N, C-alpha and C positions, 0 to 999 in steps of 0.2 A: 491385548489389544495390538494389532499390527495397523500401522498407518499406510494409506496409499500414497504413491509419489504421483503428482501430477506434473506433466511437463508442458509448458505452454510458450508458444513462438509468438512474441511480441511484435513481429514483422508487420508494420502497417496498421496495427491495432490503435484506436483512440485510448487515451490514457484513462478517462473515467469509466469506460465500458469494460475494460481490462481489469481495472481495480475492483469493480463490483463482482466480476467473475472469479477473482482471487480471494476476496473476502468471504464469498460463500463456500469455497473449497476449504479455506482455513478454518471455518466454524463448523463444516460438516452438514450444513443445510441440505445437500442435495441427498443425504441418507435418509432411507424411510423411518428409522427410529432415532431422529433428531429430537433432542430436548435442549432448551437454551442454557441450562446449567452444566452440561457435560462438555468436555473438551474432546470431541471425536473426529475433529477434522484431520486431514492429511497434510503432507509436505506439498509445497508448491515451488517448482523450478522454473524459472523464467529465462528464456533465451532469446537472443537479438534484442536486448533492452535498448540499444542505441538507435534502433529503427522504430522506436514508438513514436505516434503522431500525436501533435498538440493541435486542437482545433481552435479556431476564432483567433482572438488577439491575446489568449491567456498567457501565452509565453511571455509578453512584454507588460501586460496589465495586471496579471495576478499577483497578490501580495500575500506573503505568509508571515503572520505575527507569532511573536513568542514573547514570554516575559521572563526577566531574570530573577524576580522575586523581591527586588529592591524597589524603593520608591522612583518613579519616573523611569523604570527599567523596561519600557515596552520596546521591543526590537522588531524591525520589519525588513523583509527582503522579497524582492520580486522573484517569480519563477526563473527567469534568466539568470540571476545572480546565484541561485540555489544551484541551477544547472551547471554554471561555470565552475563553481566552488566544489560540488559534491557529486555531480553527474545525474543522469536519468533515474539510476536505481533509487536515489533518496527521494526524488519527486514522487515515483511510484509507490514507495514505501510509505510516504507522508499520506498519500491518498487512500491507501489500504488501511492505514493506522486510523484515519478518522471514519471509516465505515465499519470497523469492528466494535463490539460491545463496550461500554466504557466500564469496565469492572476488571476484577483480577485475573480473568481469562485472557484479557486482550495482550498483556506482555508476553504470555506463554504462546499464543496463536501467532503473533508477528515474528517469532523467533524461527517458525518453520518455513518463512518465505526466503527463498535463496535465489541468487542471480548467477548466471554463467555467461 
C-alpha cells in the first residue's frame, strides 16, 4: 500500500476548519473504499503554519487541560501560553488529535502529520 502525500498551505486558514480537513486526510475518509478499522490515510504536510488564523477570543480565552495522574494534578494552560511555549504547530496538532478516533489507530495516524 502506497500512501499519498497531501501538501496543505495554512496561510490565512482558520484553525478548526483546517484541523477537520487534516483529520479526514489522515484517516483516509475521502477514499471510496474507506472502512473505520483500517489505517489507509496518507501523509499530510503543512506549510506556512505561522500564518494560521485564530478567530474570536480563543487565543486568550481557550484553556487546555491535562492531568499528571497524581491527586490534584490537573494542569491548565491558555492557548496563548501554549503558543508562546511550543508554537502554532502544537496547537494544530492538539486540535487534530481530538478529531481522530479514540483508539489504537490514533497514535499511528498523528505520526503522519508533518510541518514545514
